[in-house]
C-alpha positions as CSV (number, residue, x, y, z in Angstrom):
1,M,-12.5,-18.9,0.5
2,N,-15.2,-16.2,0.1
3,I,-14.5,-14.5,-3.2
4,T,-17.2,-11.9,-2.6
5,R,-15.6,-10.9,0.7
6,V,-12.2,-10.8,-0.9
7,L,-13.5,-8.5,-3.7
8,I,-15.3,-6.2,-1.3
9,S,-12.3,-6.0,1.0
10,G,-10.1,-5.3,-2.0
11,V,-12.3,-2.4,-3.2
12,I,-12.4,-0.9,0.3
13,I,-8.6,-1.2,0.7
14,W,-8.3,0.4,-2.8
15,I,-10.4,3.4,-1.7
16,V,-8.7,3.8,1.7
17,S,-5.3,3.5,0.1
18,F,-6.1,6.0,-2.6
19,L,-7.4,8.5,0.0
20,F,-4.4,7.8,2.3
21,G,-2.0,8.4,-0.6
22,W,-3.7,11.6,-1.6
23,L,-3.7,12.8,2.0
24,T,-0.1,12.0,2.7
25,C,1.8,12.1,-0.6
26,A,-0.2,14.8,-2.4
27,W,-0.8,17.0,0.6
28,L,0.8,16.6,4.0
29,F,4.2,15.3,3.0
30,N,4.4,16.5,-0.6
31,W,7.5,18.5,0.4
32,V,9.6,15.4,0.4
33,Y,9.4,15.3,-3.4
34,E,11.1,18.6,-3.6
35,L,14.2,17.4,-1.9
36,P,17.2,17.2,-4.2
37,P,17.9,15.4,-6.4
38,N,14.6,16.2,-8.0
39,I,14.1,13.3,-10.4
40,W,10.3,13.5,-10.6
41,V,8.4,13.8,-13.9
42,D,6.6,17.0,-14.6
43,P,3.4,17.0,-12.4
44,E,1.2,17.7,-15.5
45,I,2.6,14.6,-17.1
46,M,2.2,12.6,-13.9
47,M,-1.4,13.7,-13.6
48,S,-2.4,13.0,-17.2
49,T,-5.5,11.0,-17.9
50,G,-3.6,8.0,-19.2
51,N,-1.4,7.9,-16.2
52,M,-4.2,8.3,-13.7
53,I,-6.2,5.5,-15.3
54,G,-3.2,3.3,-15.1
55,V,-2.6,4.1,-11.4
56,I,-6.3,3.5,-10.7
57,I,-6.4,0.1,-12.4
58,I,-3.1,-1.1,-11.0
59,G,-4.1,0.1,-7.5
60,L,-7.3,-1.8,-7.7
61,I,-5.6,-5.0,-8.8
62,A,-3.0,-4.6,-6.1
63,A,-5.7,-4.1,-3.4
64,I,-7.6,-7.2,-4.6
65,L,-4.4,-9.3,-4.6
66,F,-3.6,-8.1,-1.1
67,A,-7.0,-9.3,0.0
68,L,-6.7,-12.6,-2.0
69,V,-3.4,-13.5,-0.5
70,Y,-4.8,-12.8,3.0
71,A,-7.7,-15.2,2.2
72,I,-5.3,-17.9,0.9
73,L,-2.9,-17.6,4.0
74,Y,-5.8,-17.0,6.5
75,N,-5.4,-20.2,8.4
76,G,-1.6,-19.8,8.7
77,I,-1.7,-16.3,10.2
78,P,-1.7,-16.2,14.0
79,G,-4.3,-14.3,15.9
80,D,-8.0,-13.5,15.4
81,G,-9.8,-10.6,13.7
82,I,-8.0,-7.3,13.7
83,K,-4.9,-8.8,15.3
84,K,-4.7,-11.3,12.5
85,G,-5.0,-8.5,10.0
86,L,-2.3,-6.4,11.7
87,I,0.1,-9.4,11.6
88,Y,-0.6,-9.9,7.9
89,G,-0.2,-6.2,7.1
90,F,3.1,-6.2,9.0
91,L,4.4,-9.3,7.3
92,M,3.4,-8.0,3.8
93,W,5.3,-4.7,4.6
94,L,8.3,-6.6,5.9
95,V,8.8,-8.9,2.9
96,G,7.4,-6.4,0.3
97,A,7.8,-2.7,0.9
98,L,10.7,-2.7,3.4
99,V,12.9,-5.0,1.4
100,G,12.1,-3.4,-1.9
101,M,12.4,0.2,-0.8
102,A,15.4,-0.1,1.5
103,T,17.6,-0.9,-1.4
104,M,16.5,2.0,-3.6
105,P,19.3,4.4,-2.5
106,F,21.9,1.9,-3.7
107,Y,20.7,1.9,-7.3
108,M,18.8,5.1,-7.7
109,T,19.7,8.7,-7.3
110,I,17.0,9.5,-4.8
111,A,16.8,11.5,-1.6
112,T,17.2,9.2,1.4
113,T,14.4,11.1,3.1
114,V,12.0,10.1,0.4
115,V,12.9,6.4,0.8
116,I,12.5,6.7,4.6
117,Y,9.2,8.4,4.1
118,W,8.0,5.7,1.6
119,I,9.0,2.9,4.0
120,L,7.1,4.5,6.9
121,N,4.2,5.4,4.7
122,A,4.0,1.8,3.4
123,L,4.1,0.4,7.0
124,V,1.2,2.6,8.0
125,I,-1.0,1.8,5.0
126,N,-0.2,-2.0,5.2
127,L,-1.2,-2.0,8.9
128,I,-4.4,-0.1,8.0
129,N,-5.2,-2.4,5.2
130,G,-4.5,-5.4,7.4
131,V,-7.0,-4.0,10.0
132,I,-9.6,-3.6,7.2
133,L,-9.1,-7.3,6.2
134,G,-9.1,-8.5,9.8
135,A,-12.4,-6.7,10.4
136,I,-14.1,-7.7,7.2
137,Y,-12.8,-11.1,6.2
138,K,-13.6,-13.5,9.0
139,K,-14.1,-17.2,8.5
140,K,-17.5,-18.2,9.7
């Protein structure tokens, strides 16, 4: 396992994920958060320095873990290069985001549209992150 490659991949995934989240959640599709019931915390509180530092740190850790798990499972993932990354991204979405988010309407008072948006958003970013890993992390 090439730890340097894992860390570099993790940082790139973190940057891309942050930009993707800002582009989609904070700009293009921010209207979904206005759908009733409006359960969101005050935007000023959400964007406070402490919260933003927490989001940045957790996002970086999650991105590095995403790359680390790819490196650990590398030999068991079918395909080569980008295809291998796409398969990994899809599998991570399937067992992580899809399962976790699909149950949200059953135990939270949240707009179904938000949940559908999150599921689709997670699919896209997991596939993008998988492509990044497939392109960067190749066994030599």
